[in-house]
TORTIMI-38943 format. One line per 3 residues: their letters; for each residue x, y, z of C-alpha. Coordinates in steps of 0.5 Angstrom, whole numbers. Each point is the difference from the previous one (the first is absolute). Layout:
BEGIN
A = X Y Z  ...
***
This chain:
BEGIN
MNT = 245 -56 102  0 -8 0  0 -4 6
VGP = 1 0 8  0 -5 5  4 -3 6
YHN = 9 -1 -2  0 -6 3  -6 -4 -5
RQE = 3 2 -7  -7 -3 -4  -5 3 6
TYK = -2 8 -4  -5 4 0  -2 5 -4
YFS = 4 7 2  -7 4 1  -3 -6 4
LPF = 4 4 6  -4 6 0  6 6 -3
CVG = -3 5 -5  1 1 -8  3 5 -3
SKK = -4 6 -3  2 -3 -7  -4 -4 -4
SIS = 2 -4 -5  6 -3 -3  2 -3 -7
HYH = -4 -8 -2  3 -5 5  -1 -7 -3
ETL = 1 -6 4  3 -6 -1  -2 -7 1
GEA = 5 -1 5  -1 6 3  -6 -3 1
LQG = 2 -6 3  5 3 4  -5 6 4
VEL = 3 5 -3  -5 5 1  2 8 -3
EFS = -4 5 2  2 7 0  3 4 5
GLD = -2 8 -2  7 3 0  -1 5 -6
IKF = 8 -1 -2  2 3 -7  8 -2 -3
KDD = 5 4 3  -5 5 3  3 1 9
VMQ = -5 -1 5  1 4 5  -5 -3 6
TTY = -6 0 1  -5 -3 2  -5 -3 -4
CEV = -6 -4 5  -2 0 7  -2 -7 4
DLD = -6 2 5  3 -5 5  -7 -4 4
KGR = 1 -5 4  -1 -5 -6  5 3 -4
RDA = 6 1 6  -1 -8 1  1 -2 -7
FVY = 6 3 0  2 -1 7  -1 -7 -2
AIK = 4 1 -6  5 2 4  0 -5 6
NHY = 1 -5 -7  6 4 -4  -4 1 -5
WYQ = 3 4 -7  -2 1 -6  3 0 -8
MYI = -1 6 -5  2 0 -7  2 6 -3
DDL = 1 -1 -8  1 -8 1  5 1 6
PIW = -2 -3 7  1 5 6  -1 -3 7
GIV = -3 4 6  -1 -2 7  -8 1 3
GEA = 2 4 6  5 -3 7  -1 -1 7
DEN = 3 3 7  5 -5 4  -6 -1 5
GED = -6 -1 -7  -4 4 4  0 6 -5
YYL = 0 -1 -7  3 5 -6  -2 0 -8
WTY = 4 3 -4  -2 5 -4  4 4 -5
KKL = 2 -4 -6  7 2 -2  1 -2 -8
EIG = 7 1 -3  0 -2 -8  6 -1 -4
YNG = -2 2 -7  6 -3 -7  -3 5 -5
NRI = -6 -1 -1  -1 -6 4  -2 -2 7
VDV = 6 -4 3  0 0 7  -4 1 6
NLT = 0 2 8  -4 0 5  1 3 6
SEG = -5 -1 5  -1 6 5  -6 4 4
KVK = -1 -4 7  -6 1 2  -4 -2 7
LVP = -7 -3 -1  -4 3 4  -7 -2 0
NTK = -4 6 -4  5 4 -3  1 2 -7
IQM = 7 -3 -3  3 4 -5  3 -5 -6
SYS = 5 4 -5  6 -2 -5  6 4 -4
VKW = 3 -1 -5  7 1 -3  3 -3 -6
KKS = 7 -1 -2  4 -1 -5  3 -8 0
DVK = 5 -3 -5  -3 -8 1  -2 -2 -7
FED = -6 -2 0  1 -7 -1  3 -1 7
RFD = -6 4 4  -1 -7 3  7 -1 2
KYL = -2 3 7  -5 -5 1  5 -7 0
DPS = 4 -2 5  7 -1 -2  3 -2 7
FFQ = -6 -5 1  -1 -4 -6  7 1 -2
HRI = 3 -3 7  6 -4 0  -4 -5 4
HWF = -5 -1 -8  7 -1 -2  2 -5 4
SIF = -7 -4 0  0 0 -8  7 -3 0
NSF = -2 -4 6  -6 -3 -6  4 0 -5
MMV = 6 -5 4  -6 -4 2  -2 0 -7
IFL = 8 -4 -3  0 -3 6  -7 -4 -1
VGL = 1 0 -8  7 -4 2  -4 -5 5
VSM = -5 -1 -5  4 -2 -6  5 -4 4
ILM = -6 -4 3  -3 -1 -6  6 0 -4
RTL = 4 -6 5  -7 -3 2  -3 -1 -7
RKD = 6 -3 -3  1 -5 6  -7 -1 -2
YAR = -1 -1 -8  7 -4 1  -4 -5 6
YSK = -6 0 -5  4 -2 -6  4 -6 3
EEE = -8 -2 2  0 0 -7  6 -5 -1
MDD = -2 -5 5  -5 -6 -2  -7 0 3
MDR = 3 -5 5  4 5 3  -5 6 -1
DLG = -5 -4 4  5 -1 7  3 7 -2
DEY = -2 6 5  -4 3 -5  -1 8 4
GWK = 0 8 -2  -4 4 -5  1 -4 -5
QVH = -6 -5 2  -6 6 1  1 1 -8
GDV = -6 -3 -2  -4 5 5  5 7 0
FRP = -5 2 -5  -7 -2 4  -4 6 -1
SSH = 0 3 7  -5 -1 4  -5 7 -1
PLI = 2 3 -6  -5 5 -1  2 3 5
FSS = 8 -2 -1  0 3 -6  -4 6 1
LIG = 5 2 6  6 0 -5  -3 3 -6
SGC = -2 6 6  8 -1 2  2 1 -7
QIF = -4 7 0  3 3 6  6 -3 -2
AVS = 0 4 -7  -3 7 3  6 0 6
LIV = 5 0 -6  -3 5 -4  -3 5 5
IVV = 7 -1 3  4 2 -7  -5 6 -1
AMI = 1 3 7  7 -1 -2  -1 4 -6
EDL = -6 5 1  1 3 8  -7 -2 2
YTE = 0 3 7  1 7 -3  -8 -1 -1
RGS = -6 -1 5  -4 -7 0  6 -2 -7
MLS = 3 -5 2  -7 -4 2  -3 2 -7
TAI = 6 -3 -4  -1 -7 5  -7 0 -2
FVY = 1 1 -7  6 -5 -1  -4 -5 4
AAT = -7 0 -5  5 0 -6  4 -5 2
SPV = -6 -5 1  2 -5 -6  6 -1 3
NGY = -5 -3 6  -4 -3 -5  6 -4 -4
FGG = 2 -3 5  -5 -2 5  -4 -2 -6
SLY = 4 -5 -3  4 -3 6  -8 -2 2
ARQ = -1 -2 -8  6 -5 1  -2 -3 7
GGR = -5 -2 -3  -5 5 2  -7 0 -4
RWI = -5 7 4  5 4 -3  -5 7 0
KQM = 0 -2 7  7 0 2  1 7 -6
FIG = -5 4 6  3 -3 6  7 2 -3
AFL = -3 7 -2  -3 2 7  5 -4 5
IPA = 4 7 1  -5 5 -1  -5 -3 4
KVC = 5 -1 6  2 8 -1  -7 2 -1
GTA = -3 -4 5  6 3 6  -1 7 -3
FFI = -8 0 1  -1 -2 7  6 4 2
NFI = -4 7 -4  -6 -2 5  5 1 5
AIY = 3 6 -3  -8 3 -2  -2 -1 8
YHA = 7 4 1  -3 6 -6  8 -2 -2
SRA = 2 4 -6  3 -8 -2  -8 -2 -1
IPF = 1 -2 -7  -7 3 -5  -5 -4 -3
GTM = 3 3 -7  6 -2 2  -2 -8 2
VAV = -5 1 -6  6 2 -5  5 -7 3
CCI = -6 -5 -1  0 2 -7  7 -1 -1
CFF = -1 -7 4  -6 -3 -6  2 5 -6
VIL = 7 0 0  4 -5 4  -5 -6 0
PLN = 0 1 -9  6 0 0  2 -7 5
LVG = -5 -3 -5  5 3 -7  6 -3 5
TIL = -4 -7 3  -1 -2 -8  5 1 -3
GRN = 4 -3 6  -5 -6 -1  1 -1 -7
LSG = 8 2 0  3 -5 5  -6 -3 3
QPN = 2 -7 -2  3 -4 6  7 -2 -4
FPC = 4 -4 6  7 -3 0  -4 -7 3
RVN = -7 -3 0  -4 1 5  -2 -7 4
AVP = -7 -2 1  -1 -1 7  4 5 4
RPI = 7 -3 5  -1 -1 7  4 5 4
PEK = 6 -3 5  0 2 7  5 5 0
KWF = 4 5 6  -4 4 3  4 6 -4
MEP = -1 -2 -5  -8 0 0  -3 6 -5
AVI = -2 4 5  7 1 4  3 2 -6
VCL = -5 5 -2  1 3 7  7 0 0
GGI = 0 2 -8  -2 9 1  6 1 4
LPF = 5 1 -5  -3 4 -4  -2 4 5
GSI = 6 0 3  2 4 -7  -5 5 1
FIE = -2 2 6  4 6 0  -2 2 -7
MYF = -7 -1 4  2 6 6  1 5 -6
IFT = -5 -2 -4  -5 0 8  3 7 2
SFW = -2 4 -7  -6 -3 1  -3 0 7
AYK = 5 6 1  1 7 -3  6 -2 -4
IYY = 0 -1 -9  2 -6 -2  4 2 -7
VYG = 7 -5 0  -3 -5 -5  5 -2 -2
FMM = 1 -5 7  -7 -2 0  2 -3 -8
LVL = 6 -3 4  -4 -3 5  -5 -3 -5
VIL = 5 -3 -3  4 -3 6  -7 -3 2
CIV = -2 -3 -6  7 -4 0  0 -1 7
TVC = -8 -3 0  2 -4 -6  7 -4 3
VTI = -4 -1 6  -6 -3 -2  4 -5 -5
VCT = 4 -3 5  -6 0 4  -4 -4 -5
YFL = 8 -4 -2  -2 -3 8  -7 -1 -1
LNA = 0 -5 -6  7 -3 3  -5 -2 5
EDY = -4 -2 -5  -6 4 1  -3 3 -7
RWQ = -3 5 2  4 5 -2  -5 6 -2
WTS = -3 3 6  6 -2 4  4 4 -5
FLS = -5 6 0  -1 1 7  7 -1 3
AAS = 0 6 -4  -6 3 1  2 -1 8
TAI = 4 6 -1  -7 4 1  -1 -2 8
YVY = 8 3 2  -1 6 -4  -7 1 4
MYS = 3 -2 7  6 6 -3  -6 4 0
FYY = -3 -1 7  6 2 3  1 6 -4
YFF = -6 2 1  1 0 9  7 1 0
KTK = 2 6 -6  -6 2 -1  -5 6 5
MYG = -7 -3 -3  -6 -1 4  -7 1 -1
LFQ = -6 -5 -4  1 3 -6  8 1 0
TSF = 1 -7 2  -6 -4 -5  3 3 -6
YFG = 8 -1 2  -2 -8 2  -4 1 -6
YMA = 3 1 -6  6 -3 4  -4 -6 -2
VFS = -1 0 -7  7 3 -1  2 -6 4
TAL = -4 -4 -4  1 3 -7  8 -1 2
GIM = -1 -8 2  -4 -2 -7  6 4 -4
CGA = 5 -4 4  -5 -7 -1  1 1 -8
IGY = 6 2 0  2 -6 3  -4 -5 -3
MGT = 2 3 -8  8 -1 3  -3 -8 2
SAF = -3 -1 -4  6 1 -5  4 -4 5
VRK = -4 -5 0  -2 -2 -8  7 1 0
IYT = 4 -6 4  -6 -5 -3  3 2 -7
NVK = 6 -2 0  -2 -7 4  -1 -6 -4
ID = -8 -3 2  -2 -7 -2
***
């Protein structure tokens, strides 16, 4: 038996025997080892005591009885009122059953007491399991309720490799809307790339022509000429960003999140990770730890190029930025889970294991990446000299202000992913298994292209207004996608789910905040990397005295 909990709150689960069910006569089952992913996801497997042998049919047999005193009856009534249902596993195949039901008036409550199991086998492997709940018994205080089960074995043609296919929902995930949204986003990408290349090719060509014409003027004309545009800030455009320590840590973390997303999606496309409990989470943790050098390399090299001196502090902040946010949220939600006695409460041993991964795997690998980054690409090889005195930033129209650009920058990237967000949210917060990782890969690629295009256009406008503060603007205008995703999660909570209660609500909004932050940092880093290449390119091609 795994867990039991309210149907509408998928993450609010309790041990199966926290309800006063009784245990069968069989005492033990073969050794079961819990993985890190299962421990973090609150899987609590306990043996049911049902005596089942391979290919041995069992007629309806009583395996135990419940002494229904007032306390136990109240527990069952509360569970039935809240639509509790339980999950169990036979040979790692999940099955679900409902605890009981109320009559129309909501006065009498009934418990399902008979588990009718039908198990399909192919050769010597179990390939299919069905559970039917029967035997409706009214809950009357101070009576005894007999719990029974039966097992019927039947031959099946399902191959062992395909036994999880019946849990997938192609009509939901491969719906025409899903295909249409991908096509829609794809058209947006083509339009955006066309727009960006047109703006940049035409305007930059005009700019270059104007600047080269100015080169040919004599000094008198040039003094009278109206010099304006992005060339004017060439002496400040490669000035280090404000707060370079935080900035380079964010960029390093964003590059690492991107690497993790890419690798995990590729692994999920090749291996069916949904067939094992907690394997998706275990894979993500392993890949995150293994890709720590990426974080160190990009963060460390950027910090060195910006002339940072406190590189050890930068390395620590870069290494623990994401783990601290995730662990902090988990720690807060853990207190609520312990108060609720929920199975989601993370055991102390698991917490220690996660801390050990942070200190003994992530940190040393990050150090390796930082040293490599500082030595291989830590030299500031900018195409233009940086002036000693910063140039004053001229007045500009309100819509050219960095704050406005930042707010508008996230709209298009969010527009390209929000349908996919619906499918991802539904598979995480409702009872669907997400398996269309090809779609997710396409959406990730589309998101990257849209983000880079949008930030390049934003940066071009900013530099043209002779404002050289492009580093933070390019990062934040892409990262503002996260704000829209978090706002969408509020809409999803109130209109698409029926969640209730402190535990589920804090779990939902806590982990949605973590997800949105990580997505924002990733988009920001992608936007900054693309913009950085663009800025370097345009200033390399222009003649500067």
